[in-house]
C-alpha positions in Angstrom: -167.8 -377.2 -140.5 -164.8 -379.0 -141.0 -161.9 -377.9 -139.2 -160.4 -377.1 -142.5 -162.3 -374.8 -143.7 -162.7 -373.5 -140.3 -158.8 -372.3 -140.1 -159.0 -370.9 -143.6 -161.7 -368.7 -142.1 -159.8 -367.3 -139.6 -157.2 -366.7 -141.5 -159.6 -364.5 -144.3 -160.3 -362.5 -141.2 -157.1 -362.2 -140.1 -155.6 -361.1 -143.0 -158.7 -358.5 -143.4 -157.8 -356.4 -140.2 -154.4 -356.8 -141.0 -154.8 -355.4 -144.2 -157.9 -352.9 -143.2 -157.5 -352.2 -139.8 -154.3 -351.0 -139.8 -155.1 -348.5 -142.6 -158.4 -347.4 -140.6 -155.8 -346.7 -137.9 -153.1 -344.5 -139.9 -156.1 -342.7 -141.6 -157.5 -342.1 -137.6 -153.8 -340.9 -136.6 -153.9 -338.5 -140.2 -156.8 -337.1 -139.2 -156.4 -336.4 -135.3 -152.9 -335.7 -136.2 -150.1 -335.9 -133.8 -149.9 -334.1 -130.9 -147.0 -332.6 -128.7 -147.0 -331.5 -125.8 -144.2 -328.6 -124.2 -143.8 -328.8 -120.6 -141.4 -327.1 -117.9 -140.3 -323.9 -115.8 -140.1 -320.5 -116.1 -136.7 -319.5 -113.6 -135.8 -316.2 -112.1 -132.5 -315.8 -113.8 -131.0 -314.4 -110.7 -131.8 -317.1 -108.3 -132.5 -320.0 -111.1 -135.5 -321.0 -108.9 -139.6 -321.3 -110.5 -141.7 -318.4 -110.5 -145.4 -317.2 -112.1 -145.3 -316.1 -115.1 -147.4 -314.7 -117.9 -146.3 -316.1 -121.6 -148.3 -316.6 -124.7 -147.4 -318.9 -127.9 -146.8 -317.7 -131.6 -146.5 -320.0 -134.5 -144.3 -319.3 -137.0 -146.6 -317.4 -139.2 -146.6 -315.1 -136.2 -150.4 -316.4 -135.2 -150.9 -316.0 -131.5 -152.5 -320.1 -130.4 -155.3 -319.3 -127.6 -155.0 -316.7 -125.0 -152.3 -315.4 -122.8 -151.2 -318.5 -120.5 -149.3 -318.8 -116.8 -146.5 -320.4 -115.3 -146.6 -321.4 -111.7 -144.0 -321.8 -109.5 -145.3 -325.9 -108.3 -146.4 -327.1 -111.4 -144.6 -324.9 -114.5 -146.2 -324.6 -117.7 -148.0 -327.2 -119.8 -148.5 -326.4 -123.7 -150.3 -328.9 -125.5 -151.1 -329.2 -129.3 -148.2 -327.8 -131.1 -147.6 -329.5 -134.3 -144.3 -331.7 -135.4 -141.7 -330.1 -137.6 -143.3 -326.7 -136.7 -141.3 -324.0 -134.8 -142.9 -321.9 -132.3 -141.9 -318.6 -129.9 -142.9 -318.8 -126.3 -142.7 -314.8 -125.5 -142.7 -313.3 -121.7 -145.6 -310.9 -121.5 -145.5 -310.0 -117.9 -144.6 -306.4 -116.2 -142.8 -308.0 -113.3 -139.8 -309.1 -115.9 -138.3 -308.2 -119.4 -140.1 -308.9 -122.4 -138.1 -311.8 -123.6 -138.8 -314.6 -127.0 -137.2 -318.0 -127.0 -137.9 -319.8 -129.6 -138.9 -324.1 -129.9 -138.5 -326.2 -132.5 -140.6 -329.3 -132.3 -138.9 -332.4 -134.5 -141.1 -334.3 -136.8 -142.4 -337.4 -135.4 -145.3 -339.7 -135.7 -146.1 -340.2 -132.0 -147.5 -338.5 -129.2 -143.8 -336.4 -127.6 -143.8 -334.7 -124.6 -141.1 -332.2 -124.6 -139.5 -330.4 -121.4 -137.8 -326.9 -121.3 -137.2 -324.0 -119.1 -137.3 -321.0 -119.9 -135.2 -318.3 -117.9 -136.5 -314.9 -117.2 -134.8 -311.5 -115.9 -136.9 -309.4 -113.4 -137.8 -306.2 -114.4 -137.0 -303.4 -111.6 -135.2 -300.5 -111.4 -131.8 -301.0 -109.7 -131.6 -304.8 -110.3 -128.1 -305.6 -111.0 -127.0 -308.2 -113.7 -123.9 -310.2 -114.0 -122.6 -310.4 -117.7 -121.3 -313.7 -117.8 -119.3 -315.7 -118.8 -116.5 -313.0 -118.8 -116.6 -311.0 -122.5 -113.0 -310.6 -122.1 -109.7 -312.2 -121.7 -107.2 -311.1 -119.0 -106.2 -307.9 -119.6 -108.0 -307.6 -122.9 -110.6 -304.8 -124.1 -111.7 -306.5 -127.2 -114.2 -308.9 -126.9 -113.4 -312.4 -126.9 -114.6 -315.0 -129.6 -118.0 -316.7 -128.4 -118.6 -313.1 -126.1 -121.0 -312.1 -129.2 -123.8 -315.2 -128.8 -124.5 -314.1 -125.2 -124.2 -310.1 -125.6 -126.1 -310.4 -128.7 -129.6 -312.3 -126.6 -129.3 -309.5 -124.0 -129.1 -306.7 -127.0 -132.6 -308.3 -128.0 -133.6 -307.9 -124.8 -133.3 -304.6 -124.6 -134.7 -303.8 -128.1 -137.8 -306.0 -127.1 -137.7 -303.3 -124.1 -137.3 -300.1 -125.6 -138.5 -298.3 -122.4 -134.9 -299.9 -120.2 -132.3 -298.0 -119.5 -128.9 -299.6 -118.0 -125.5 -298.8 -117.0 -122.2 -300.7 -117.5 -120.3 -301.3 -114.8 -117.0 -302.7 -115.2 -114.0 -304.0 -112.5 -110.2 -304.3 -113.7 -108.8 -307.9 -113.4 -105.7 -306.6 -111.0 -104.9 -304.6 -108.2 -102.9 -301.5 -110.1 -102.1 -297.9 -110.5 -105.6 -296.2 -110.8 -104.9 -294.7 -114.3 -104.2 -298.1 -115.8 -107.0 -299.8 -114.3 -109.6 -297.4 -114.8 -108.2 -297.4 -118.6 -108.7 -300.8 -119.2 -112.5 -300.9 -117.2 -113.3 -297.9 -119.7 -112.2 -299.8 -122.6 -114.1 -302.4 -121.6 -117.4 -300.5 -120.9 -116.8 -299.0 -124.2 -116.4 -301.8 -126.3 -119.8 -303.9 -124.7 -121.4 -300.5 -125.1 -119.9 -300.0 -128.6 -121.4 -303.5 -129.3 -125.2 -303.3 -128.3 -125.3 -300.0 -130.1 -123.9 -302.1 -133.4 -127.5 -304.4 -132.7 -129.6 -301.4 -132.7 -129.9 -300.4 -129.2 -129.9 -296.5 -128.7 -127.1 -295.2 -127.5 -128.5 -292.8 -125.0 -130.4 -295.7 -123.1 -126.8 -297.0 -121.6 -124.2 -295.3 -120.0 -120.8 -296.3 -118.8 -119.2 -296.8 -115.3 -115.7 -297.6 -115.4 -114.4 -298.7 -111.5 -110.5 -298.5 -111.2 -110.4 -301.3 -107.9 -111.2 -304.9 -108.0 -115.0 -305.9 -107.2 -115.3 -305.9 -103.4 -118.6 -308.5 -104.1 -116.4 -310.5 -106.2 -112.8 -310.0 -105.5 -109.7 -311.6 -107.0 -109.1 -315.4 -105.6 -105.9 -315.1 -103.3 -104.3 -317.9 -104.6 -103.4 -318.0 -108.3 -105.4 -319.7 -110.3 -104.5 -322.1 -113.7 -104.2 -320.6 -116.9 -107.4 -321.5 -118.3 -109.4 -320.1 -114.8 -108.0 -317.3 -114.1 -109.7 -314.4 -112.4 -111.2 -311.9 -114.8 -113.3 -308.6 -113.9 -116.7 -308.7 -112.9 -118.9 -306.6 -115.6 -122.4 -305.5 -114.5 -125.6 -304.3 -116.2 -127.5 -302.1 -113.4 -131.0 -301.2 -115.0 -131.5 -297.6 -114.3 -135.1 -297.3 -115.9 -138.1 -299.0 -116.7 
């Protein structure tokens, strides 16, 4: 066989591989589907340390993917088999924590993708105190500040998903003052938050309020005067009174 003929055969084979081999690979990829994996940890809402938690994954049609899964403090969780371009809900189903849902949107991709995402869970037990942060009010104001509805809205969702839970809203004033003035400020703030929760569907009977007329002994105002943008705002807490 002449060198020229040999080169023609090699060229023809290469062309066939490029044309049909690539097509076969693409067909195989289409048949198998692109796999997306979600990994991360469930974190304690108070300490932000990894914890053990049971959860389920729900697709856009409301169907559970498999059985209840578990995340552990050391290795976290690993959820594979998710589809590109789809949305999923990670629902916490564990009696140790508030029932919560976290939406995860999977980006469109044709290649294997691993996404890392942590979820913050809140322990479920009577007497536990949860700080509402960032502060939902401006200095000496009693109306919710711009943007506060987003954070409070997430809390309202959690309360709605846990209908057996009752809470107490505890508000402290920004600064020391006359008992009447500070009491009035704290009461108005507690009422504003309660009104917001009720507007989102939380039963008013599940919410009690406690307005304090002295500054918070646990988180008191700083001794030195802070910059205008970092002024001290009286803390607001949500105390779980019933589970």
